[in-house]
C-alpha positions as CSV (number, residue, x, y, z in Angstrom):
1,M,8.3,-17.8,-0.4
2,K,8.0,-21.1,-2.4
3,F,4.4,-20.3,-3.3
4,L,5.6,-17.2,-5.2
5,F,7.8,-19.4,-7.4
6,D,5.1,-22.0,-7.8
7,F,2.6,-19.3,-8.8
8,Y,4.8,-17.4,-11.3
9,T,5.9,-20.5,-13.0
10,Q,2.4,-21.8,-13.9
11,T,2.0,-22.4,-17.6
12,D,-1.2,-20.3,-17.9
13,L,0.3,-17.3,-16.2
14,M,3.6,-17.5,-18.2
15,I,1.6,-17.6,-21.4
16,L,-0.5,-14.6,-20.3
17,V,2.7,-12.6,-19.3
18,L,4.3,-13.4,-22.7
19,F,1.1,-12.3,-24.5
20,F,1.0,-9.1,-22.4
21,I,4.6,-8.3,-23.4
22,V,4.0,-9.1,-27.1
23,L,0.8,-7.0,-27.2
24,T,2.5,-4.0,-25.6
25,A,5.5,-4.2,-27.9
26,S,3.3,-4.6,-31.0
27,L,1.2,-1.5,-30.1
28,I,4.4,0.6,-29.6
29,L,6.0,-0.5,-32.8
30,N,2.8,-0.1,-34.9
31,W,1.2,2.9,-33.3
32,K,1.8,5.3,-36.1
33,K,-0.1,3.1,-38.5
34,I,-2.8,2.4,-36.0
35,S,-3.3,6.1,-35.0
36,F,-3.5,7.0,-38.7
37,R,-6.4,4.6,-39.1
38,F,-8.1,6.1,-36.0
39,N,-7.5,9.6,-37.4
40,A,-6.0,10.4,-34.0
41,I,-5.1,14.0,-33.4
42,E,-2.2,15.5,-31.4
43,Y,-3.0,15.8,-27.7
44,D,-2.6,19.1,-25.9
45,S,-3.3,20.1,-22.4
46,V,-2.1,22.5,-19.6
47,Q,-1.0,19.3,-17.8
48,R,1.0,17.9,-20.8
49,I,4.7,17.7,-20.0
50,H,5.7,15.1,-22.6
51,K,6.8,17.8,-25.0
52,D,8.6,15.5,-27.4
53,K,6.1,12.6,-27.3
54,T,3.5,13.3,-30.0
55,D,3.2,9.8,-31.3
56,V,3.3,7.6,-28.2
57,P,0.4,5.3,-27.7
58,R,-1.9,6.1,-24.7
59,M,-3.0,2.4,-24.8
60,G,-2.1,1.2,-21.3
61,G,-5.8,0.9,-20.5
62,L,-6.5,-1.2,-23.7
63,I,-3.7,-3.6,-22.9
64,L,-4.9,-3.9,-19.2
65,F,-8.5,-4.6,-20.3
66,V,-7.4,-7.3,-22.7
67,G,-5.2,-8.8,-20.0
68,L,-8.3,-8.7,-17.7
69,V,-10.3,-10.7,-20.3
70,C,-7.5,-13.2,-20.5
71,C,-7.6,-13.7,-16.7
72,L,-10.9,-15.4,-17.1
73,F,-9.1,-18.3,-18.7
74,I,-6.4,-18.7,-16.1
75,N,-6.3,-21.9,-14.1
76,V,-4.5,-21.7,-10.7
77,D,-2.9,-25.2,-10.7
78,I,-1.3,-24.8,-7.2
79,D,-4.8,-24.3,-5.6
80,P,-7.5,-25.5,-8.1
81,W,-10.3,-24.7,-5.7
82,L,-9.4,-21.0,-6.0
83,N,-10.6,-21.0,-9.6
84,K,-14.2,-21.0,-8.4
85,E,-13.6,-17.8,-6.5
86,L,-11.1,-16.1,-8.8
87,K,-13.0,-16.2,-12.0
88,P,-16.2,-14.5,-10.7
89,I,-14.1,-11.7,-9.3
90,F,-12.3,-11.2,-12.6
91,L,-15.7,-11.3,-14.4
92,L,-17.1,-8.7,-12.0
93,L,-14.1,-6.4,-12.4
94,L,-14.3,-6.8,-16.2
95,L,-18.1,-6.2,-16.6
96,C,-18.5,-3.3,-14.2
97,N,-15.6,-1.3,-15.8
98,I,-17.0,-1.5,-19.4
99,P,-18.7,2.0,-19.3
100,L,-15.6,3.6,-17.8
101,F,-13.2,1.9,-20.2
102,L,-15.1,2.6,-23.4
103,V,-15.5,6.3,-22.7
104,A,-11.9,6.7,-21.5
105,L,-10.6,4.8,-24.5
106,R,-12.5,7.2,-26.8
107,E,-10.8,10.1,-25.0
108,D,-7.3,8.4,-25.5
109,I,-7.9,8.1,-29.2
110,K,-9.9,11.2,-30.2
111,Y,-9.4,13.6,-27.2
112,D,-13.0,14.8,-27.7
113,V,-14.8,13.4,-24.6
114,S,-16.1,16.0,-22.2
115,P,-15.1,15.9,-18.5
116,S,-18.8,15.6,-17.5
117,L,-19.2,12.5,-19.7
118,R,-16.1,10.9,-18.2
119,L,-17.4,11.6,-14.7
120,I,-20.8,10.0,-15.5
121,A,-19.0,6.9,-16.9
122,I,-16.9,6.6,-13.8
123,L,-19.9,7.0,-11.5
124,L,-21.8,4.4,-13.5
125,S,-19.0,1.8,-13.3
126,S,-18.5,2.5,-9.6
127,S,-22.2,2.1,-8.8
128,I,-22.4,-1.1,-10.8
129,F,-19.5,-2.5,-8.8
130,I,-20.9,-1.4,-5.4
131,L,-24.4,-2.7,-6.2
132,T,-23.3,-6.1,-7.7
133,Q,-20.3,-7.2,-5.7
134,P,-21.4,-10.0,-3.4
135,Y,-19.3,-9.4,-0.3
136,G,-21.2,-6.5,1.3
137,L,-19.6,-3.2,2.3
138,P,-16.8,-2.7,4.8
139,T,-17.9,-1.2,8.2
140,I,-17.0,2.4,8.4
141,D,-15.6,3.2,11.8
142,I,-15.6,7.0,11.8
143,P,-16.4,8.4,15.3
144,Y,-19.8,10.0,15.6
145,I,-20.9,9.6,12.0
146,G,-19.9,6.0,11.4
147,H,-23.3,4.6,12.4
148,F,-25.0,7.0,9.9
149,L,-22.6,6.0,7.0
150,N,-23.3,2.3,7.8
151,I,-27.0,2.7,6.9
152,P,-27.2,0.6,3.7
153,I,-28.4,3.3,1.3
154,V,-26.0,5.8,2.7
155,G,-23.2,3.3,2.6
156,I,-23.8,2.6,-1.1
157,L,-23.7,6.3,-1.9
158,F,-20.6,6.8,0.2
159,F,-18.6,3.9,-1.4
160,T,-19.8,4.8,-4.9
161,I,-18.5,8.3,-4.5
162,A,-15.3,7.2,-2.8
163,H,-14.7,4.6,-5.5
164,A,-15.3,7.1,-8.3
165,G,-13.2,9.7,-6.6
166,Y,-10.2,7.3,-6.3
167,C,-10.5,6.5,-10.0
168,N,-10.3,10.2,-10.8
169,G,-7.5,10.6,-8.3
170,M,-5.4,8.0,-10.1
171,N,-5.9,10.0,-13.4
172,L,-4.8,13.2,-11.7
173,I,-1.4,11.8,-10.6
174,D,-0.8,10.3,-14.1
175,G,1.4,12.8,-15.9
176,S,5.1,11.9,-15.5
177,N,6.8,8.7,-16.6
178,G,6.5,6.0,-14.0
179,L,4.6,7.9,-11.3
180,A,1.1,6.4,-11.7
181,G,2.7,3.0,-12.5
182,M,4.8,3.0,-9.2
183,V,1.7,4.1,-7.2
184,V,-0.2,1.2,-8.7
185,F,2.8,-1.2,-8.0
186,T,3.2,-0.1,-4.3
187,T,-0.6,-0.1,-3.7
188,L,-0.8,-3.7,-5.0
189,L,2.1,-4.6,-2.7
190,S,0.2,-3.1,0.2
191,I,-3.0,-4.9,-0.7
192,G,-1.1,-8.1,-1.2
193,F,0.6,-7.9,2.2
194,V,-2.6,-7.3,4.0
195,S,-4.3,-10.2,2.1
196,F,-1.3,-12.5,3.0
197,M,-1.5,-11.6,6.7
198,L,-5.2,-12.3,6.6
199,S,-4.7,-15.6,4.7
200,D,-6.9,-14.4,1.8
201,L,-5.3,-16.3,-1.0
202,V,-8.0,-15.2,-3.5
203,I,-7.1,-11.5,-3.3
204,L,-3.4,-12.3,-3.0
205,Y,-3.3,-14.3,-6.2
206,I,-5.2,-11.5,-8.0
207,V,-2.6,-9.1,-6.7
208,L,0.2,-11.3,-8.0
209,I,-1.3,-11.4,-11.5
210,F,-1.8,-7.6,-11.5
211,L,1.8,-7.1,-10.3
212,S,2.9,-8.9,-13.5
213,F,0.8,-6.5,-15.6
214,I,2.0,-3.3,-14.0
215,G,5.6,-4.5,-13.9
216,I,5.6,-5.1,-17.7
217,F,4.0,-1.7,-18.3
218,L,6.7,0.0,-16.2
219,I,9.5,-1.6,-18.2
220,F,8.1,0.1,-21.3
221,N,7.0,3.3,-19.6
222,Y,10.0,4.3,-17.4
223,P,12.2,6.1,-17.8
224,W,11.7,7.3,-21.5
225,G,7.9,6.7,-21.9
226,S,7.4,4.3,-24.8
227,I,3.8,3.9,-23.8
228,F,1.4,5.8,-21.5
229,L,-1.5,4.6,-19.4
230,G,-3.9,7.2,-20.9
231,D,-7.2,8.0,-19.3
232,S,-8.4,4.5,-19.8
233,G,-5.4,3.0,-18.0
234,A,-5.4,5.4,-15.1
235,Y,-9.2,5.1,-14.5
236,L,-9.1,1.3,-14.9
237,W,-6.2,0.8,-12.5
238,G,-7.9,3.2,-10.1
239,S,-11.1,1.2,-10.3
240,L,-9.3,-2.2,-9.9
241,L,-7.3,-1.0,-6.8
242,A,-10.4,0.5,-5.2
243,S,-12.4,-2.6,-5.9
244,L,-9.8,-5.0,-4.6
245,T,-9.5,-2.9,-1.4
246,I,-13.3,-2.8,-0.8
247,I,-13.5,-6.6,-1.4
248,L,-10.6,-7.3,0.9
249,Y,-12.0,-5.2,3.8
250,S,-15.5,-6.5,3.2
251,R,-14.2,-10.1,3.6
252,H,-12.3,-9.4,6.9
253,D,-13.0,-7.7,10.2
254,V,-10.1,-5.3,10.2
255,P,-10.1,-1.5,10.8
256,T,-11.0,0.3,7.5
257,W,-8.7,3.1,8.3
258,G,-6.0,0.9,6.9
259,A,-7.7,1.1,3.5
260,V,-7.3,4.9,3.6
261,V,-3.5,4.4,4.3
262,I,-3.3,2.0,1.3
263,L,-5.1,4.4,-1.1
264,F,-3.8,7.6,0.4
265,Y,-1.9,9.5,-2.4
266,P,-4.5,9.5,-5.2
267,S,-7.3,10.0,-2.6
268,I,-5.8,13.1,-1.1
269,E,-4.8,14.4,-4.5
270,M,-8.4,14.1,-5.6
271,V,-9.9,15.7,-2.4
272,F,-7.4,18.5,-2.2
273,S,-7.6,19.3,-5.9
274,Y,-11.4,19.6,-5.7
275,I,-11.2,21.9,-2.6
276,R,-8.4,23.9,-4.0
277,K,-10.2,24.6,-7.3
278,K,-13.5,25.5,-5.6
279,Y,-11.6,27.9,-3.4
280,Q,-9.9,29.4,-6.5
281,K,-13.3,29.6,-8.2
282,R,-12.2,27.2,-10.9
283,N,-14.2,24.3,-12.4
284,P,-13.1,21.1,-10.5
285,L,-13.5,19.1,-13.7
286,H,-11.0,21.2,-15.7
287,P,-7.2,20.4,-15.6
288,D,-4.7,22.8,-14.2
289,P,-0.9,22.7,-13.7
290,D,-0.9,23.0,-9.9
291,H,-0.9,19.3,-8.9
292,M,2.1,18.2,-6.8
293,H,3.9,16.2,-9.5
294,L,3.5,19.1,-12.0
295,K,4.8,21.7,-9.6
296,L,7.9,19.5,-9.0
297,Y,8.4,19.0,-12.7
298,F,8.5,22.7,-13.4
299,V,11.0,23.2,-10.6
300,I,13.3,20.4,-11.9
301,E,12.9,21.6,-15.5
302,R,14.2,25.0,-14.6
303,S,17.2,23.5,-12.9
304,V,18.2,20.9,-15.6
305,S,16.8,22.7,-18.6
306,R,15.9,19.4,-20.3
307,A,12.2,18.5,-20.3
308,R,12.7,14.8,-20.9
309,V,15.2,14.4,-18.0
310,A,13.0,16.5,-15.7
311,N,10.0,14.2,-16.5
312,C,12.0,11.1,-15.6
313,L,13.2,12.7,-12.3
314,V,9.7,13.5,-10.9
315,M,8.8,9.9,-9.9
316,P,11.9,9.1,-7.8
317,M,12.0,12.6,-6.2
318,I,8.3,12.4,-5.2
319,S,8.8,8.9,-3.8
320,I,8.4,10.1,-0.2
321,I,4.7,10.6,-1.0
322,W,3.9,7.4,-2.9
323,L,6.2,5.0,-1.2
324,T,5.6,5.9,2.5
325,P,2.0,4.4,2.7
326,A,3.4,1.0,1.5
327,M,6.1,1.2,4.2
328,I,3.7,2.1,6.9
329,I,0.8,-0.3,6.2
330,P,2.6,-3.5,7.5
331,W,2.9,-1.9,10.9
332,V,-0.6,-0.4,11.3
333,F,-3.1,-2.3,9.2
334,S,-4.6,-4.2,12.2
335,D,-4.8,-1.2,14.5
336,G,-7.4,1.6,13.8
337,I,-5.7,4.2,16.1
338,L,-2.3,3.7,14.5
339,S,-3.9,3.8,11.0
340,M,-5.5,7.2,11.9
341,L,-2.2,8.6,13.2
342,S,-0.6,7.4,10.0
343,I,-3.1,9.3,7.9
344,I,-2.4,12.4,9.9
345,F,1.3,11.9,9.4
346,L,0.9,11.3,5.7
347,S,-1.3,14.4,5.3
348,I,1.3,16.6,7.0
349,L,3.9,15.1,4.7
350,Y,1.8,15.7,1.6
351,F,0.9,19.3,2.4
352,G,4.4,20.2,3.6
353,F,5.8,18.9,0.3
354,Y,3.1,20.6,-1.7
355,W,3.4,24.0,-0.2
356,A,7.2,23.9,-0.3
357,L,7.0,23.8,-4.1
358,P,6.4,27.1,-6.0
359,T,3.6,27.3,-8.7
360,K,4.5,27.4,-12.4
361,N,3.8,31.1,-12.6
362,K,6.1,32.0,-9.7
363,I,8.9,29.9,-11.2
364,K,8.6,31.8,-14.5
365,A,8.5,35.1,-12.7
């Protein structure tokens, strides 16, 4: 593991990490003055469970975007040749996410961006990435329809929708302290492990840098929530994780079912939420309190009668859902059949947990 020590002790990376910490702390300490200048209003939503957090910055996305800009100036001293490959990827990830980031940042500050406009921005950023990334698209090995999905134009549409869906899924699970952050952290670990096993140092080093970012965020975010990801942070992390996974599986001939295992929780949350709302004749773009982490929160809140404590308990108590994919992927990433069986197992786990929890209305009744 010497390369990890060598990597994290590089001067450029240490300066970037220090800058990331100082920027985060500065936003937290000065947020009241900053929000006053922005004329920010108090946020309210049926999904809002931070009842005592009216002045917490939702600037996790802004900090991440600034960190992404700074990544353009990092030099990897231990492998100088990697700089030629790393910087174009960082530039790609930065440029393609500008539409998504700007619209979501407006929502974090003003809370006045419609769901339709956010969806358009996500689709635009996703399509820019899919059309401009130079590595091609992974081969889709779904029985019977895989050959159809691998037709170039169909594949572009499929991956654009999948990429955008994952971005939105990451936003859906962002509600309690530490939950989205730990999902990002374990997803990065999974991508990093697969890239290490495939000797893809480019993706591995990007993962190590991003692990530094999300690790610092979690220090400030969990357990008491001094800063939130916000829509910009959730969408941006979703885009980065989906993009890294697509690039990794495009560069290597491994079963793409492993990618579904890696990205499982936000993906199934997005798909199930859409189907559930359509079945209930609700608008899929509108929020509701029936997501898994919210159902669990209301159960815990009734038991402990303290909203803040209940919020902090959601992440560890739901760990069986977000941690299991990272525990499974080392054993199945190279085998398509095992990956498919893992997805079935994870789905049973998810729906069993979800339907075991009562809805908010039943708890109050």
